[in-house]
MARSETI-978536 format. One record per atom (N, C-alpha, C): atom name; x, y, z. Coordinates in steps of 0.05 Angstrom, whole numbers. Atoms other than C-alpha are relative to their C-alpha. Example, Ala and Ser with C-alpha at 12.3 -4.5 7.8 and 13.67 -1.06 7.14 Angstrom:
<pts>
 atom   east  north     up
    N     18    -24      0
   CA    246    -90    156
    C     18     24      0
    N    -16    -24     -1
   CA    273    -21    143
    C    -15     22     14
</pts>
This chain:
<pts>
 atom   east  north     up
    N    -11     21    -18
   CA   -705   2474  -1431
    C     25    -12     -7
    N    -23      9      9
   CA   -640   2449  -1425
    C     -4    -33     -3
    N      1     27      3
   CA   -620   2377  -1443
    C      7    -14     25
    N     -3     12    -26
   CA   -615   2325  -1388
    C     32      0      7
    N    -28      0     -4
   CA   -550   2323  -1352
    C     10    -26     -6
    N    -15     29      6
   CA   -497   2270  -1375
    C      9    -13     24
    N    -13     17    -20
   CA   -476   2217  -1328
    C     31      6      4
    N    -25     -4     -3
   CA   -411   2233  -1296
    C     18    -26     -7
    N    -17     22      2
   CA   -382   2162  -1296
    C      3     -7    -34
    N      3     10     26
   CA   -404   2153  -1371
    C     21     20    -19
    N    -18    -16     16
   CA   -363   2214  -1394
    C      7     24     19
    N     -8    -18    -20
   CA   -328   2258  -1340
    C      7     23    -10
    N    -11    -24     11
   CA   -298   2313  -1385
    C    -30      8    -12
    N     24    -11      7
   CA   -369   2319  -1418
    C    -18      8     19
    N     15     -9    -24
   CA   -402   2324  -1353
    C     12     25     13
    N    -10    -24    -10
   CA   -354   2376  -1328
    C     -2     26    -20
    N      2    -20     15
   CA   -363   2417  -1389
    C    -26      7      2
    N     29     -7     -5
   CA   -440   2413  -1379
    C     -3     13     28
    N      2    -12    -27
   CA   -432   2429  -1303
    C     10     29      0
    N    -11    -26      5
   CA   -390   2488  -1320
    C    -18     19    -12
    N     20    -18     16
   CA   -444   2516  -1365
    C    -25      5     18
    N     28      0    -11
   CA   -507   2498  -1330
    C      0      4     32
    N     -3     -3    -27
   CA   -487   2498  -1255
    C     28      5     10
    N    -23     -8     -1
   CA   -429   2541  -1252
    C     11      3     31
    N     -7     -7    -30
   CA   -433   2557  -1172
    C     10    -31      9
    N     -6     24    -12
   CA   -434   2480  -1156
    C     29     -8    -12
    N    -24     11     17
   CA   -378   2464  -1209
    C     25     15     16
    N    -20    -15    -11
   CA   -330   2519  -1186
    C      3     -4     32
    N     -8      5    -28
   CA   -339   2508  -1109
    C     11    -27      7
    N    -14     27     -1
   CA   -322   2435  -1122
    C     28      2     -6
    N    -28      0      7
   CA   -261   2455  -1157
    C     18     14     18
    N    -17    -16    -17
   CA   -238   2505  -1108
    C      3    -17     27
    N     -3     17    -27
   CA   -254   2458  -1047
    C     17    -24     -3
    N    -20     20      4
   CA   -214   2402  -1079
    C     29     12     -2
    N    -31     -7      0
   CA   -154   2444  -1088
    C      9      6     31
    N     -9     -4    -28
   CA   -152   2459  -1013
    C     23    -22     11
    N    -18     25     -7
   CA   -120   2387   -994
    C     24     -3    -18
    N    -25     -1     16
   CA    -78   2390  -1052
    C     23     20      5
    N    -19    -17     -5
   CA    -48   2456  -1032
    C     13     -1     26
    N     -7      6    -27
   CA    -42   2431   -959
    C     29    -22     -4
    N    -22     16      4
   CA      8   2380   -987
    C     20     10    -21
    N    -19    -10     18
   CA     45   2420  -1037
    C     15     28      9
    N     -8    -23    -13
   CA     52   2492  -1007
    C     20      1     20
    N    -20      0    -21
   CA     91   2481   -947
    C     30    -12    -13
    N    -28      6     18
   CA    152   2441   -986
    C      6     21    -17
    N    -10    -17     18
   CA    154   2493  -1038
    C      6     26     14
    N    -11    -23    -11
   CA    158   2550   -990
    C     25     -5     16
    N    -22      9     -8
   CA    210   2513   -952
    C     25      3    -17
    N    -20     -2     26
   CA    252   2505  -1017
    C      5     30     -6
    N     -4    -25      7
   CA    244   2580  -1030
    C     11     16     24
    N    -14    -15    -19
   CA    275   2598   -963
    C    -19     11     21
    N     15     -9    -24
   CA    214   2614   -920
    C      6    -13     22
    N     -3     14    -30
   CA    223   2603   -845
    C    -25      9     14
    N     23     -7    -18
   CA    166   2601   -796
    C      8     16     22
    N     -5    -20    -23
   CA    164   2654   -745
    C     -2    -15     25
    N      1     13    -22
   CA    177   2629   -676
    C    -27      3     16
    N     28     -2    -10
   CA    112   2614   -635
    C      1     23     22
    N      5    -23    -19
   CA     81   2669   -592
    C      5    -12     28
    N     -1     13    -25
   CA     98   2652   -519
    C    -30      4     12
    N     24      4    -17
   CA     36   2634   -479
    C     -2      4     28
    N      0     -6    -27
   CA     60   2650   -410
    C     23     22      1
    N    -22    -18     -9
   CA    103   2705   -378
    C     21    -10     12
    N    -25     14    -14
   CA    170   2680   -362
    C      4     13     33
    N     -6     -9    -28
   CA    181   2685   -286
    C     29      2      6
    N    -31     -4     -3
   CA    243   2720   -265
    C     14    -15     23
    N    -14     11    -23
   CA    295   2681   -223
    C      9     18     21
    N    -10    -16    -23
   CA    319   2708   -156
    C    -21     10     18
    N     17    -10    -19
   CA    284   2741   -100
    C    -18     24    -13
    N     14    -26      7
   CA    229   2794   -107
    C      8     23     10
    N     -1    -21    -15
   CA    234   2862    -92
    C    -20      7     19
    N     25     -5    -20
   CA    196   2886    -30
    C     -9     30     -7
    N     11    -30     10
   CA    151   2947    -46
    C      0     16     22
    N      6    -21    -21
   CA    148   3008     -6
    C    -12     22    -12
    N     14    -21      9
   CA    105   3064    -11
    C    -26     -8     -1
    N     22      5      6
   CA     36   3058    -42
    C     -8    -29     -9
    N      4     28      9
   CA     32   2981    -43
    C    -28     -6     15
    N     27      7     -9
   CA    -37   2944    -29
    C      8    -17     22
</pts>
């Protein structure tokens, strides 16, 4: 049987070492989950500094041509 879990606020580094050994799925999911907001704040400025330009947005409507429409002849409905 393993030793009781150390208290987080009493020794955070000791608790992180214990959690990485005893509860690795929980520990690494918290580490990866906390990296998301950090990346949200750091990745876009770094990519812009490296010269990355965002692609223009995809059009959501079809452009309506200007001028009169052609009259159809033949097999029109």
